[in-house]
C-alpha positions in Angstrom: 67.6 104.2 83.3 69.2 105.0 86.7 72.6 103.7 87.6 73.5 103.5 91.2 77.1 102.7 92.3 77.8 101.8 95.9 81.5 102.7 96.1 81.3 103.7 99.8 80.1 100.3 100.8 82.9 98.4 99.1 85.3 96.4 101.3 88.9 97.5 101.0 91.8 95.1 100.7 94.5 95.4 103.4 96.5 97.4 100.9 93.7 100.0 100.7 92.8 98.9 97.1 89.2 98.8 96.1 88.4 96.0 93.6 85.9 97.1 91.1 84.6 93.6 90.5 82.7 94.3 93.7 81.0 97.4 92.2 77.4 96.6 91.7 75.2 98.6 89.4 71.5 98.5 89.1 69.8 98.4 85.7 66.1 98.2 86.0 66.3 96.3 89.2 69.0 93.8 88.0 72.5 93.8 89.5 75.5 93.7 87.2 79.1 93.4 88.2 81.5 95.4 85.9 85.1 95.5 85.1 87.0 93.3 87.5 90.3 94.5 86.1 90.0 98.1 87.5 91.2 99.0 91.0 91.8 102.2 92.9 94.7 102.4 95.3 95.4 105.4 97.5 98.8 106.8 96.5 99.0 105.0 93.2 98.2 107.0 90.1 96.8 109.7 92.4 94.2 107.3 93.7 92.6 107.2 90.3 91.1 104.1 88.8 93.7 102.0 87.0 94.2 98.7 85.3 95.0 96.1 88.0 98.6 95.1 88.2 99.7 98.2 86.3 100.1 101.9 86.7 97.9 102.6 83.7 95.2 105.1 84.7 91.8 104.5 83.1 91.5 108.2 82.3 94.5 107.9 80.0 92.9 105.0 78.1 89.7 107.0 77.9 91.6 110.0 76.6 93.1 108.0 73.8 89.8 106.3 73.0 88.0 109.7 72.7 90.8 111.0 70.5 90.1 108.4 67.9 92.8 105.9 68.7 91.5 102.4 67.8 91.1 99.7 70.4 93.7 97.7 68.6 96.3 100.5 68.8 95.5 101.1 72.5 95.8 97.4 73.1 99.2 97.2 71.5 100.5 100.5 73.0 99.5 99.7 76.6 99.7 95.9 76.5 96.1 95.4 77.4 94.0 92.7 75.8 90.9 93.6 73.8 88.5 91.8 76.2 89.8 94.0 79.1 89.4 97.1 77.0 85.8 96.2 76.3 85.1 96.1 80.0 87.1 99.3 80.6 84.9 101.1 78.1 81.8 99.9 80.0 83.3 101.3 83.2 84.2 104.6 81.4 80.6 105.0 80.1 79.3 104.8 83.6 82.0 107.2 84.9 82.5 109.5 81.9 82.0 112.8 83.8 84.6 112.1 86.4 87.0 110.6 83.8 86.6 113.6 81.5 87.4 115.9 84.5 90.6 113.9 85.1 91.6 114.2 81.5 91.1 117.9 81.6 93.0 118.2 84.9 95.9 116.3 83.5 96.0 118.4 80.3 96.4 121.4 82.5 99.2 119.8 84.6 
């Protein structure tokens, strides 16, 4: 299965934010829209993907998830509902390499 993401074609909001609900992925010829709750804003959280309306970077949620923290614990600690977390994990699976690189870079910082 090949996944193609067209980030460079996304329209930006006046604030410079990119809404990920506009990210389209192709799965066997079908288009899917993923994770409308993730945005990227230049200058906020280093421009990294984050939960809309917060300064919670997705890489930080991914790091906790990969460390064995349960979804319920993450939900409670960060104030994010479980439905949002489910879509965040879908986003993370599609972007795991870049998120893992961010996790490692922030460990070193």
